[in-house]
C-alpha positions as CSV (number, residue, x, y, z in Angstrom):
1,M,0.0,0.0,0.0
2,K,1.2,3.5,-0.8
3,I,0.3,5.8,2.1
4,L,0.4,9.5,2.2
5,V,1.0,10.5,5.8
6,T,0.6,14.1,6.9
7,G,2.5,15.3,9.9
8,G,4.9,12.4,9.6
9,C,7.8,14.2,11.3
10,G,5.7,14.8,14.4
11,F,5.5,12.6,17.5
12,I,2.7,10.2,16.5
13,G,3.2,10.7,12.8
14,S,6.8,9.6,12.9
15,A,5.9,6.5,14.8
16,V,3.4,5.7,12.1
17,V,6.0,6.3,9.4
18,R,8.6,4.1,11.0
19,L,6.2,1.3,11.5
20,A,4.6,1.5,8.1
21,V,8.0,1.3,6.4
22,A,9.1,-1.5,8.6
23,R,5.9,-3.4,7.5
24,G,6.7,-2.9,3.8
25,H,4.4,0.0,2.9
26,Q,5.4,2.8,0.6
27,V,5.2,6.0,2.6
28,V,5.0,9.6,1.4
29,N,5.7,11.8,4.4
30,V,4.2,15.3,4.0
31,D,5.3,17.7,6.8
32,A,5.7,21.5,7.0
33,L,8.5,21.1,9.6
34,T,7.0,23.5,12.1
35,Y,8.5,23.7,15.6
36,A,7.5,20.2,16.6
37,G,8.2,18.4,13.3
38,R,11.7,17.0,13.2
39,L,13.5,15.2,10.5
40,E,15.5,13.4,13.2
41,N,12.3,11.6,14.1
42,V,12.3,9.6,10.8
43,A,16.1,9.4,10.3
44,E,16.1,5.6,10.6
45,V,13.9,5.3,7.4
46,A,15.3,8.3,5.5
47,G,17.4,6.1,3.2
48,N,14.8,3.4,2.6
49,P,13.6,3.2,-1.0
50,L,10.0,2.8,0.4
51,Y,10.2,6.3,1.9
52,R,9.8,9.7,0.4
53,F,9.7,13.1,2.2
54,E,7.8,16.1,0.9
55,Q,8.1,19.4,2.8
56,A,4.7,21.1,2.3
57,D,2.0,22.8,4.4
58,I,-1.6,21.3,4.5
59,R,-2.8,24.9,4.5
60,D,-1.5,25.2,0.9
61,R,-4.3,23.7,-1.1
62,A,-2.4,23.9,-4.4
63,A,0.6,22.0,-2.9
64,M,-1.7,19.3,-1.6
65,E,-3.3,18.9,-5.1
66,R,0.2,18.6,-6.7
67,L,1.2,15.9,-4.2
68,F,-1.8,13.7,-4.9
69,V,-1.2,14.0,-8.6
70,A,2.5,13.2,-8.2
71,H,2.2,10.3,-5.8
72,A,-1.3,8.8,-6.4
73,P,-1.6,7.2,-2.9
74,D,-3.8,4.3,-2.0
75,A,-4.6,5.8,1.4
76,V,-4.2,9.0,3.4
77,M,-3.3,9.0,7.1
78,H,-4.0,12.6,8.2
79,L,-2.1,13.4,11.4
80,A,-0.8,16.9,10.7
81,A,-2.2,19.2,13.4
82,E,-1.4,21.8,16.0
83,S,-1.9,19.8,19.2
84,H,-0.7,21.6,22.3
85,V,-3.7,22.8,24.4
86,D,-1.6,25.5,26.2
87,R,-0.4,26.9,22.9
88,S,-4.0,26.9,21.6
89,I,-5.0,29.2,24.5
90,D,-2.3,31.7,23.5
91,G,-2.7,31.5,19.8
92,P,-6.0,29.9,18.6
93,G,-5.7,31.2,15.1
94,A,-3.0,28.7,14.2
95,F,-5.2,25.9,15.3
96,V,-8.1,27.0,13.2
97,G,-5.8,27.4,10.2
98,T,-4.1,24.1,10.4
99,N,-6.7,21.8,12.0
100,I,-9.8,23.1,10.3
101,T,-8.7,24.7,7.0
102,G,-5.9,22.3,6.6
103,T,-8.2,19.3,7.0
104,Y,-10.6,20.8,4.5
105,N,-7.8,21.1,2.0
106,M,-6.8,17.5,2.5
107,L,-10.3,16.3,2.1
108,E,-10.8,18.2,-1.1
109,A,-7.5,17.1,-2.5
110,A,-8.2,13.5,-1.6
111,R,-11.7,13.7,-3.1
112,A,-10.3,15.0,-6.4
113,H,-7.7,12.2,-6.4
114,W,-10.4,9.6,-5.6
115,L,-12.6,10.8,-8.4
116,R,-9.7,10.7,-10.9
117,S,-9.1,7.1,-9.8
118,G,-12.7,6.2,-10.7
119,R,-13.8,6.2,-7.0
120,A,-11.4,3.4,-6.1
121,E,-13.2,1.1,-3.6
122,A,-10.0,0.4,-1.7
123,F,-9.0,4.0,-1.2
124,R,-9.1,5.3,2.4
125,F,-8.9,8.7,4.0
126,H,-8.0,8.1,7.7
127,H,-8.6,11.1,9.9
128,I,-6.7,10.8,13.2
129,S,-8.1,12.8,16.1
130,T,-8.3,12.9,19.9
131,D,-10.5,12.0,22.8
132,E,-10.4,15.6,23.9
133,V,-13.3,16.4,21.5
134,Y,-15.6,14.6,24.0
135,G,-15.0,17.1,26.8
136,S,-14.6,16.0,30.4
137,L,-15.7,13.0,32.3
138,G,-16.7,12.7,35.9
139,R,-15.3,10.0,38.2
140,E,-17.1,7.2,36.4
141,G,-17.7,6.3,32.8
142,L,-15.8,6.0,29.5
143,F,-15.8,7.8,26.2
144,T,-17.3,5.7,23.4
145,E,-17.8,6.4,19.8
146,D,-21.3,7.6,20.6
147,T,-20.3,10.1,23.3
148,P,-21.6,13.6,22.3
149,Y,-18.9,16.1,21.4
150,D,-18.2,18.7,24.1
151,P,-14.8,20.4,23.4
152,R,-13.5,22.8,26.1
153,S,-10.3,24.3,24.6
154,P,-9.4,26.0,21.3
155,Y,-7.4,22.9,20.4
156,S,-10.2,20.4,21.1
157,A,-12.7,22.6,19.4
158,S,-10.6,22.8,16.2
159,K,-10.2,19.0,16.2
160,A,-13.9,18.5,16.8
161,A,-14.5,20.7,13.7
162,S,-12.1,18.7,11.7
163,D,-13.9,15.4,12.7
164,H,-17.2,16.9,11.6
165,L,-15.7,17.9,8.2
166,A,-14.3,14.3,7.7
167,R,-17.7,12.8,8.5
168,A,-19.5,15.3,6.2
169,W,-17.2,14.4,3.3
170,F,-18.2,10.7,3.8
171,H,-21.9,11.3,4.0
172,T,-22.1,14.0,1.4
173,Y,-19.6,12.9,-1.2
174,G,-19.0,9.3,-0.4
175,L,-15.3,9.7,0.3
176,P,-14.2,6.5,2.1
177,V,-13.3,8.1,5.5
178,V,-12.3,6.3,8.6
179,L,-11.9,8.1,11.9
180,T,-10.0,7.3,15.1
181,N,-9.9,9.2,18.4
182,C,-7.1,8.4,20.8
183,S,-6.2,9.0,24.4
184,N,-3.0,10.7,25.6
185,N,0.1,9.3,23.8
186,Y,3.6,9.1,25.3
187,G,6.9,7.5,24.3
188,P,10.1,8.2,22.3
189,F,10.4,11.4,20.3
190,H,7.7,13.2,22.3
191,F,8.2,16.9,22.0
192,P,9.3,18.3,25.4
193,E,6.4,20.7,25.9
194,K,4.1,17.9,26.9
195,L,3.7,16.5,30.5
196,I,5.8,13.3,30.4
197,P,8.9,14.6,28.5
198,K,8.7,17.9,30.4
199,A,8.7,16.1,33.7
200,I,11.7,13.9,32.6
201,L,13.8,16.7,31.2
202,N,13.1,19.3,33.9
203,A,14.0,16.7,36.5
204,L,17.3,15.9,34.7
205,Q,18.1,19.6,34.6
206,G,17.3,20.2,38.3
207,K,14.4,22.4,37.4
208,T,10.9,22.7,38.8
209,I,8.5,20.0,37.5
210,P,5.2,22.0,37.2
211,V,2.0,20.1,37.9
212,Y,-1.4,21.8,37.3
213,G,-3.7,22.3,40.3
214,Q,-3.1,19.4,42.7
215,G,-2.4,16.9,39.9
216,E,-5.8,15.3,40.2
217,N,-6.6,15.4,36.5
218,V,-6.9,11.9,35.1
219,R,-5.8,10.7,31.7
220,D,-5.7,7.4,29.9
221,W,-2.2,6.8,28.6
222,L,-1.4,5.1,25.3
223,Y,2.2,4.1,24.3
224,V,2.8,5.7,20.9
225,E,4.0,2.5,19.2
226,D,0.8,0.7,20.3
227,H,-1.1,3.7,18.8
228,A,0.8,3.5,15.5
229,D,-0.2,-0.2,15.3
230,A,-3.8,0.6,15.8
231,L,-3.7,3.4,13.2
232,L,-2.2,1.1,10.5
233,L,-4.9,-1.5,11.3
234,A,-7.6,1.1,11.0
235,V,-6.4,2.3,7.6
236,E,-6.1,-1.3,6.3
237,K,-9.3,-2.8,7.8
238,G,-11.5,0.1,9.0
239,V,-15.0,0.4,7.6
240,P,-15.7,3.7,5.7
241,G,-17.9,5.9,7.8
242,R,-16.9,4.2,11.0
243,S,-15.0,5.7,13.9
244,Y,-12.8,3.8,16.4
245,N,-11.6,4.9,19.8
246,V,-8.1,3.9,20.7
247,G,-7.1,3.8,24.4
248,G,-4.5,2.2,26.6
249,Y,-6.6,1.0,29.6
250,N,-4.1,3.0,31.6
251,E,-5.8,5.7,33.6
252,R,-3.6,7.6,35.9
253,R,-3.7,10.9,37.9
254,N,-1.2,13.4,36.6
255,I,0.5,13.5,40.0
256,D,0.8,9.7,40.1
257,L,2.4,9.7,36.7
258,V,4.9,12.4,37.7
259,H,5.7,10.5,40.9
260,A,6.4,7.3,38.8
261,I,8.7,9.2,36.5
262,C,10.7,10.7,39.5
263,D,11.0,7.2,41.1
264,L,12.3,5.7,37.8
265,L,14.9,8.5,37.6
266,D,15.9,7.9,41.2
267,V,17.0,4.4,40.1
268,R,18.3,5.2,36.6
269,R,20.2,8.4,37.4
270,P,20.2,9.1,41.1
271,R,20.9,12.6,42.4
272,A,23.8,13.3,44.7
273,Q,21.4,14.5,47.3
274,G,17.6,14.2,47.7
275,R,15.0,12.7,45.3
276,Y,13.5,14.0,42.0
277,R,10.1,14.4,43.7
278,D,11.7,17.4,45.5
279,F,11.4,19.3,42.2
280,I,7.6,18.9,41.9
281,A,5.7,22.2,42.3
282,F,1.9,22.7,42.0
283,V,1.0,25.6,39.8
284,P,-2.3,27.4,39.1
285,D,-4.5,25.3,36.8
286,R,-4.9,26.1,33.1
287,P,-8.2,27.5,31.9
288,G,-10.8,24.9,31.0
289,H,-8.7,22.0,32.2
290,D,-10.7,18.8,31.7
291,A,-10.9,16.7,34.8
292,R,-10.8,13.2,33.3
293,Y,-10.5,11.4,30.0
294,A,-11.0,7.7,29.6
295,I,-11.4,5.7,26.4
296,D,-13.4,2.6,25.8
297,P,-11.5,0.9,22.9
298,A,-14.0,-2.1,22.8
299,R,-15.0,-1.4,19.2
300,I,-11.5,-1.5,17.7
301,S,-10.7,-4.5,19.8
302,R,-13.9,-6.4,18.8
303,E,-14.1,-5.4,15.1
304,L,-10.4,-5.1,14.1
305,G,-8.7,-7.2,16.7
306,W,-6.5,-4.5,18.2
307,K,-5.4,-4.2,21.9
308,P,-2.6,-2.3,23.6
309,S,0.5,-4.4,24.4
310,V,2.3,-2.0,26.8
311,T,1.2,-1.1,30.4
312,V,1.9,2.4,31.6
313,E,4.5,1.1,34.0
314,E,6.3,-0.7,31.1
315,G,5.9,2.3,28.8
316,L,7.2,4.8,31.3
317,E,10.3,2.7,31.9
318,K,10.9,2.5,28.1
319,T,10.3,6.2,27.7
320,V,12.6,7.3,30.6
321,N,15.3,5.0,29.3
322,W,14.9,6.5,25.8
323,Y,15.3,10.1,27.0
324,L,18.4,9.1,29.1
325,A,20.0,7.6,26.0
326,N,19.1,10.3,23.5
327,E,20.2,13.6,24.9
328,G,21.5,14.6,21.5
329,W,17.9,14.6,20.3
330,W,16.2,16.6,23.1
331,R,19.0,19.0,24.1
332,P,18.6,21.3,21.1
333,L,14.8,21.4,21.5
334,L,15.1,23.2,24.9
335,A,15.8,26.4,23.0
336,V,12.5,26.3,21.0
337,E,10.2,29.1,22.0
338,G,7.7,28.0,24.7
339,V,9.7,24.9,25.8
340,G,10.5,25.0,29.5
341,T,8.3,28.0,30.2
342,R,4.6,28.2,31.0
343,V,2.2,29.1,28.1
344,G,-1.5,29.2,28.0
345,V,-2.1,31.7,30.8
346,V,-5.0,34.1,30.5
């Protein structure tokens, strides 16, 4: 299968690219290389004849049209997005432009390609989204594919809008669209503005590890390589018009997650004095911070046969070990604007 992957130099996208090439798929990686898109993330496949990189912005409709004509993909995996909630509070316009207008451009370019191919039955447009579109849960319950949308941040609102566009292109035009909504990802190559890598790297630098509120917010954590496996399964076997929730069965409070990271670092790289937990500091909560996310992945398990393979304890150990072994990757990123400082304050 020839797959056009948008955002393939980002965190989740690069995991998809690496796994797809390893499984023998041809991959065209389309990425604008904004601050979080790094060519280093796909360096291991850069010389593979199955791989091709195209630097282009999904907000550029003409460029997307040219890429579809040039490469004639069998499927699209659309991951390109602005994704950091805090940055969406400071600058929502970028999220509207990329996540909504960019998705519209991709759908239209894909539809034109699909029509040129004679409405190929096997073609798929796989739109990858987030559980944040569902809003916030109480102490009980799980998000299912039938949960009403209730986004609370500019980021989640823009992703909800893109989901609605993808569904509309299926119902109105017949474009073979498959959707997935995932829980929080973590693992290697995670950009250091997000909670887990920020906690690891701040601890290693002897800096404060900021935790919002009292750290009571709950997330379901999904190891990124498990997610990549689910995404490839969905693009290969997913039913057009169907959506699939992808979760890790790994709910944890933020404070418990940070404690676990600190405890791993105490073993892997002990401090001369004290423990890494000493760096934890509670900071004022961000606006509209959802209390709890939890995904029910029963549909993708039942219909496509997927299930996560990594527990959060195993995944955190893998992740901490990766950051300890790859300082050459993360050290330059500390100079990127917004990394290491708090954003999203109103």
